[in-house]
Residue, then its C-alpha position, 0 to 999 in steps of 0.5 A: m051447606i054442601e059438602i066439599e066432595d059433592l061440589n063439582s061446579v063453581l061460578i066465577i064472575g068477572a073475566g078480567t085480570m084475576g077472574h080468568s085466571i081463578a076460573q082456570v085454577y078451578a078448571q085445572a082442579g076438575f071443576e066445571v066453571d061458569l065464567v060470567d061477564t057482561h061482554q062477550k069480547k071480554l070472555d073471548h079474550a079471557l079464553d085466549l089468555i087461559k090458553s096462553n097461561l096453560a101453554v106456559l104452565a105446560e113448559f114447566d110441567r105444571v100441567q100436561n099438554d094432553e090435559i089442556l083441551s079438557i081444562i078449557e072445555r070445563i070453562h063455560p063463558k056466559t053473559d047471563l048471570k041468572e042462568a049461570a047462578n042457578e043452583k050454584m053453591f059456590v060463587l066468587e066475584a072478581v069484578n071491578e072495585n066499585p062498591d055500588l057494582k058489588k052491592h048490586l051484584f050480591n043482591q042479584l046473587s042473593e036472589f039467583c043462588p040457593e039461600n045457603a050458597i057460599l058467596a065469596s069476594n076477591t076484594s081486599t080494598l073494599d069492606i065487602f061485609t058492609i056492602t053486603k050487610s042487607i042480603k039474606n044469610v050474611h053468614r055465608i059471605i066471605a072474602h077469598h083474596w087471590f094474588a096475581p097471577p092466580h094460576i101461579i101464586p099459591l096463597v089466598e087470604v080467607v077473611p070472614s066477618k063477625k057474622t060469617s059462620n064457622d062452616t063457611v070458613e071451614f068450607s073455604i079452607n077445604l075448597l082452597k086446599r082441594i084446588g092446591k092453594e094455601p089459605i091463610v085465615i085472617d080472624k077479622f076484617l082489616p082493609g088490605y088484609i096482610v099482603n096488600r097492607i105491607q105492599t102499600a107501605l112499600y109503595g108509599a116509600m117508593y113514591e116518596l123516594l121518587a117524589r123527592n128525586i132521591a132515586t130513580p125507578e131503576q135504582i129502586d127496583l135494583a136495590i129491592r131485587t138485590t136485597l129483599g128479593i134475595r132475603l124475603p123468600i127465605v126469611g120473610i119479614a117477621q123472621s128477618q127481625d129475629f136475625t136483626g136482633l130484637d134488641l136492635v129493633c127496639d133500639i131503632q124504634t126508641s131512637k125514632g121516639g116510638v115503642l113497640p110493646l110486643i118487642q119491648e116485652k121480648v127484649n125484657n125477657n131476653q128473647l132477642g131472636v136467633k142469638t138467644g134461641k127465641g124471639l118472634f119465633d122459637y128455635h127449639g135449642i138449635s144453636e145460632e151458628d147452625i141457624l145462620k149456616k142454614r140461612d146463608r146456604l139458602f141465601l147463596r142458593q137463591l143468589e146463584f139462581l137469581e144471578k143465572l135467571t135474570s142477573f138482576k135486570r128488569i124484564 
C-alpha cells in the first residue's frame, strides 16, 4: 500500500453534487485530481460550480484569491475512466445511488487500477461491501461518507467492513486529516451510518407532522431553527441528555412502555448527567453551576450570532 506522503494524485468519479466538491477539496489540499464523468457537459458544469465555490470561500479567507487558478488547474476533467484509473492508488466514487451502476463501476476499477489501490465509496444508503464482494482484494474497499457541501462540512464518516484491512482504515484516517477533514470511524456497517440515521428519524417526524396537518413546513423549520438550531451545535444530541437528566430520560422512556438498559444502568449508579457530575459523559468534578454557566454563555453567543445572521428567517 502506498504511503500517504507519496500520494500526490487521486481519482474522483462522478461530477455531481458531491463529486465536484470533493474533487475541489483534494485540489485545495495540493493533490492532482482526475474528475471523471460520462458526460462532458456535466464536467464543464462541475468546473463552473468549483469556481463559484472557491470565490465564496475566498470571501471568508478559506482560500486566497491568488490560489484559485492553481487549484482549478489541478482538477483534470475526463470521460475516459480506464485512462484516469491507470496507476491511481486512491479512488473515491460518488456516482448515483444505483447498486447495479456501482457494481459495474467497482468491477471496472478492479480491472483498471493497481491491485492494492484503495477503492472508496461515498454511499451511506447502499451496502457497498455486499455490492463489491466479488472483486479482487476486498480488504481495500471502504466507505468515505461526505456531507454536502463537502468543501465546507468538516466531517467524513469512515466505514470499513469486516474484511477491510486495518491498513486501509489507517490510510483513510490519515488521508482525510491531510486534506483538513475530521474523520469518524464507525466500527461496522450500518445503513445510514451516524448522521443519516439521525436525519432519517428527523425527516420521518417532519413528514408525519405534515401528513397529519399538525404543522406547516414554515412552522416546523422555525421551531427547529429557534430550538435545536441553537442547542445542538453546542451540546450535540448525546450530551443534551446529560443536561436533561438521565433520570428524567428514563422516566420518559418508562412512561412510553420502553426501557433503555444503558440509561437504566446509569440511573441505578446515580450517574444522572450534569447534576451528578457523570452521565453519558464524565465532567471530572466540575460543578453543575459552572457547567451550566459555560453552556448558557455559549448558547447566548450562538443566539446573538443567529439573530444577527438570519433573524431565524428562511433562506
